[in-house]
C-alpha positions in Angstrom: 113.6 115.4 82.7 114.1 112.7 85.1 115.6 109.9 83.8 115.2 107.4 87.1 114.1 104.2 86.7 111.1 104.5 89.4 109.0 101.8 90.0 107.2 102.5 92.8 106.5 99.9 95.4 105.1 101.4 98.5 101.5 102.3 98.1 100.4 106.4 97.4 99.3 108.1 100.4 95.9 108.1 101.2 94.1 111.5 101.4 94.2 111.9 104.4 98.0 111.0 104.9 100.1 114.2 106.0 102.8 116.1 103.7 105.7 114.4 105.7 104.8 111.0 105.2 104.0 111.7 101.2 107.5 113.6 100.7 109.6 110.7 102.5 108.2 107.5 101.0 110.6 105.3 99.0 109.6 105.9 96.0 109.5 109.8 96.5 113.3 109.4 97.6 113.9 107.8 94.6 112.1 110.8 92.2 114.1 113.3 94.0 117.4 111.9 92.5 116.6 112.5 89.3 114.9 115.8 89.6 118.0 117.3 91.5 119.9 116.2 88.7 117.7 117.5 86.2 117.8 120.7 88.1 121.7 121.4 88.3 122.3 120.1 84.7 119.0 122.1 82.9 117.9 124.2 85.3 120.2 126.8 86.0 121.3 128.0 82.5 118.4 130.9 82.6 120.0 132.4 85.5 123.6 132.0 85.1 123.5 133.8 81.7 121.9 136.9 83.9 125.1 136.7 86.1 127.6 137.9 83.3 125.2 140.4 81.6 123.9 144.1 82.9 121.1 143.2 84.5 120.3 144.8 88.2 122.0 142.9 90.8 118.6 143.0 92.7 116.7 141.4 89.1 119.5 138.9 89.2 118.6 138.0 92.7 114.6 138.0 92.1 115.1 135.8 89.2 117.5 133.3 91.0 115.2 133.2 93.9 112.2 132.6 91.2 114.0 129.7 89.9 114.7 127.8 93.2 111.3 128.4 94.1 109.9 126.7 90.9 112.7 123.6 90.6 111.7 123.2 94.3 108.2 122.6 93.5 109.0 120.9 90.7 110.5 118.3 92.6 108.0 118.1 95.3 104.9 118.2 93.4 104.5 115.0 92.3 105.2 113.1 95.7 102.8 115.5 97.1 100.1 114.8 94.3 100.5 110.9 94.0 97.4 109.4 95.3 95.2 112.5 95.7 92.2 113.5 94.0 92.4 115.0 90.0 91.3 118.2 91.5 94.1 118.5 93.8 96.6 117.4 91.0 95.2 120.3 89.0 95.6 122.6 91.7 99.3 121.6 92.1 100.2 122.3 88.6 98.2 125.2 88.4 100.4 126.8 91.6 103.7 125.6 89.7 102.8 127.4 86.9 102.2 130.9 88.9 105.5 130.5 90.3 106.8 129.7 86.9 105.1 132.9 85.5 107.3 135.8 86.7 110.4 133.9 84.5 108.3 134.7 81.3 108.0 138.3 82.5 111.6 138.8 83.4 113.1 136.3 81.0 110.6 137.0 78.1 109.8 134.2 75.8 113.0 132.3 76.2 111.9 131.1 79.8 109.5 128.9 77.9 111.8 125.9 77.6 111.2 125.7 82.0 108.1 124.8 80.6 109.6 121.8 80.1 109.7 121.0 83.9 106.1 121.9 84.4 105.4 119.1 81.7 107.6 116.4 83.3 106.1 117.3 87.1 102.3 117.2 85.5 103.3 113.8 83.9 104.4 112.4 86.8 101.5 113.3 89.0 100.1 109.8 86.9 96.8 111.2 85.8 93.9 108.5 85.1 92.8 108.7 81.4 93.8 110.8 78.9 93.9 113.9 81.6 97.8 114.0 81.5 97.9 114.2 77.7 95.8 116.7 77.5 97.7 118.9 80.0 101.0 118.5 78.5 99.5 119.0 74.8 98.0 122.4 76.3 101.7 123.3 77.6 103.0 122.6 73.9 100.4 124.6 72.3 100.6 127.5 74.5 104.5 127.5 74.2 103.9 127.7 70.2 102.0 130.8 70.4 104.5 132.4 72.8 106.8 131.6 70.2 105.0 133.2 67.3 104.3 136.0 69.3 107.9 137.0 69.5 108.0 137.1 65.8 109.8 133.5 65.5 109.7 131.5 62.2 107.1 128.5 62.2 109.9 126.0 62.2 111.9 127.8 64.9 108.6 128.1 67.2 108.3 124.6 67.3 111.4 123.5 68.3 110.6 124.2 72.1 107.1 122.9 72.3 108.6 119.7 70.8 110.7 119.4 73.4 107.9 119.9 76.0 105.5 117.6 74.1 108.1 114.8 73.7 109.6 114.6 77.1 106.4 115.3 78.6 104.6 112.3 76.9 107.4 110.2 77.3 107.6 110.9 80.9 103.8 110.8 81.4 103.7 106.8 79.7 106.5 106.3 82.5 104.7 107.6 85.2 101.3 105.5 84.0 103.4 102.4 84.1 104.9 103.0 87.2 101.6 103.7 88.6 100.3 100.5 87.7 103.3 98.5 88.8 102.4 100.4 91.9 99.2 99.5 92.1 99.6 95.6 91.3 102.2 95.4 94.0 99.4 97.0 96.2 97.1 94.2 95.2 99.2 91.5 95.9 99.6 92.9 99.3 96.1 92.7 99.9 95.3 89.4 98.3 98.1 87.9 100.7 96.6 89.8 103.7 93.0 87.9 102.4 94.9 84.7 102.0 96.0 84.8 105.9 93.0 85.9 107.2 90.9 83.1 105.1 93.7 80.9 106.7 93.5 82.1 110.5 89.5 81.5 109.9 90.2 77.9 108.7 92.4 77.3 111.5 89.5 78.9 114.0 86.8 76.7 112.3 88.5 73.7 112.4 90.0 74.4 116.1 86.6 75.1 117.0 84.7 72.3 115.6 87.4 69.5 116.3 87.8 70.5 120.4 84.1 71.2 120.6 83.5 67.7 119.6 86.3 65.8 121.1 86.0 67.7 124.7 82.1 66.9 124.7 82.6 63.6 124.6 85.9 63.4 127.0 83.2 65.7 129.7 80.5 63.1 128.9 82.4 60.1 129.5 84.3 61.4 132.6 80.6 62.0 134.1 79.5 58.3 133.1 82.8 57.1 134.6 82.6 58.8 137.7 78.9 57.2 138.0 80.4 53.8 137.3 83.1 54.1 139.5 80.8 52.7 142.5 78.6 50.5 140.6 80.5 48.9 137.8 84.3 49.3 138.1 85.0 47.9 135.2 83.4 49.5 133.4 84.2 52.7 134.5 87.8 51.3 133.9 86.9 50.7 130.2 85.4 54.2 130.0 88.7 55.9 131.3 90.6 54.1 128.6 88.9 55.2 126.0 89.0 59.0 127.7 93.1 58.6 127.0 92.6 57.6 123.8 90.1 60.2 122.9 92.3 62.7 124.6 95.3 61.4 122.4 93.2 61.7 119.2 92.2 65.3 120.3 95.7 66.5 120.2 96.8 64.8 117.0 93.8 66.4 115.4 94.9 69.8 116.7 98.4 69.2 115.4 97.1 67.9 112.0 94.8 70.9 111.8 97.6 73.1 112.8 100.1 71.6 109.6 96.9 71.9 107.4 96.8 68.0 106.8 93.5 67.5 108.9 90.8 65.2 107.3 87.1 64.4 108.1 85.3 61.5 106.8 81.6 60.7 107.4 82.6 56.9 108.0 84.6 57.6 110.9 82.3 60.5 112.3 79.4 57.8 111.7 81.4 55.6 114.4 82.5 58.6 117.0 78.9 59.7 116.7 77.5 57.0 118.0 79.9 56.5 120.7 79.6 60.3 121.8 75.4 59.8 121.8 75.5 56.6 123.6 78.0 57.8 126.0 75.6 60.7 126.6 72.6 58.5 127.1 70.8 59.3 123.8 69.8 56.4 121.4 71.7 56.8 118.0 69.7 55.6 114.7 72.5 55.5 112.6 72.8 54.4 109.2 75.6 51.4 109.3 77.2 52.8 106.1 78.1 55.8 104.2 79.1 54.2 100.8 76.5 55.9 98.7 78.3 59.3 99.6 80.0 60.6 96.8 84.0 61.2 97.6 83.5 65.3 97.1 80.8 65.4 100.0 82.2 63.0 102.3 84.0 65.6 103.9 81.5 68.3 104.1 79.0 65.4 105.2 81.6 64.2 108.1 81.9 68.2 109.3 78.1 68.2 109.3 77.7 65.4 111.4 80.3 65.9 113.9 78.8 69.1 114.5 75.7 68.1 114.9 75.9 65.6 116.9 78.1 67.6 119.2 75.2 70.3 119.3 72.5 67.0 120.1 74.9 65.9 123.4 75.8 69.8 124.5 72.4 71.6 124.1 69.2 69.5 123.0 68.2 67.5 126.2 67.2 64.8 123.7 66.5 61.2 124.8 67.0 59.8 120.8 69.1 61.5 117.6 68.7 60.1 114.3 70.8 60.3 110.9 69.7 60.3 107.4 72.5 59.8 104.5 71.4 59.9 100.9 74.2 60.8 97.9 73.1 64.6 98.2 72.1 65.4 101.8 72.7 64.7 105.0 69.7 65.1 108.1 70.3 65.0 111.8 67.0 65.2 113.6 66.8 64.8 117.3 63.6 64.7 119.9 65.0 67.4 122.2 64.1 71.1 123.0 64.0 72.4 119.5 65.3 75.7 117.8 64.1 77.3 121.3 66.8 75.8 123.0 70.1 77.2 123.4 72.6 76.5 120.2 76.3 76.4 119.4 76.1 79.9 117.2 79.6 79.6 116.5 80.0 76.2 115.0 76.9 76.3 112.9 78.3 79.2 110.9 81.3 77.3 110.2 79.0 75.1 108.5 77.4 77.3 106.8 80.7 78.7 105.3 82.1 75.1 104.7 78.7 74.5 102.8 78.5 77.6 100.8 82.6 76.9 99.5 81.4 73.7 98.2 78.2 74.8 96.6 75.8 73.5 99.0 72.9 74.6 101.4 72.6 74.8 105.0 68.7 74.4 106.4 67.8 74.5 110.1 64.9 74.7 111.9 62.2 72.3 113.7 62.3 68.1 113.3 59.6 66.1 113.0 60.9 64.5 115.7 59.9 67.5 117.5 63.3 68.6 118.6 66.2 70.2 116.3 67.1 69.8 112.5 70.1 70.2 110.7 70.2 69.7 107.1 73.1 70.1 104.1 71.8 69.6 100.5 74.8 69.2 98.0 
């Protein structure tokens, strides 16, 4: 009965949502426009015919009130049902039929035409599967029986049921299409939210890894420069100059990460690792080159080396650190406290996520050197 082009952009109310939010959602307001127009154009005929006949005044008022109540429920029932359970939807249709029944008793079989409103209201509830079609077909079949009970010829008794079925099925298909569009847009919103959350996690992970490494090296070099000021001023000055470069590099890395252009490479990280370990008084045993590492693994191995060396400098208490590289793996060992000592859990979780994203595996444990081992196999 409503020709409203309702496409529904707002999500359906949850089971716990109140009736007020259900009745005021945007697509409900669009439905009301068509429902009110249909009620004004088609819903007042049965009552207005009674105004001019000899029906008692009180009965006229009762019929009018009954009609208004039925049309009001017709307008309110679909918005209240969107997003609800099938049981709720069927109960709501049952209430609408119960309110409509007195019209059948007072107006006679002619009131069967009001079942068209019942069928449309049921259709716009957006039933899953074929429940809606079965419900509308049941209304059409009941209308045939009512018409035949008054002695109508078969051809005449099929006219009103045909209207109920055709309009009801059409609106049911339309309602299902609108519900599908709503679900698709809801899924798009959810995917957009997940993308935002993933980007936040990426930035947080990169910031942790970048600043954790850079600030650790800066702190170690600052401590070394402080010890050298009195005994070797020239070396202290060189360390301070390196501190300036490190600070500027960290700032550039942060800006690049926020902009989404941050790149890490195993070759450059080898040089940074050597500098960080030496500044911390840890003997580095690193490969001279990373040529054998395939391009697809260079960034991942770079992040592994950065985080592992940061943990060695911060937490291990080691005197020696060894890095082993191959085409398919990177392994960092130290001779420090081992797995029982403090560790940077957040950084290792970030490494596990990076490794999993590229189909690699991260393993942690005790090193053959007596300390801690970090290994990633691609």
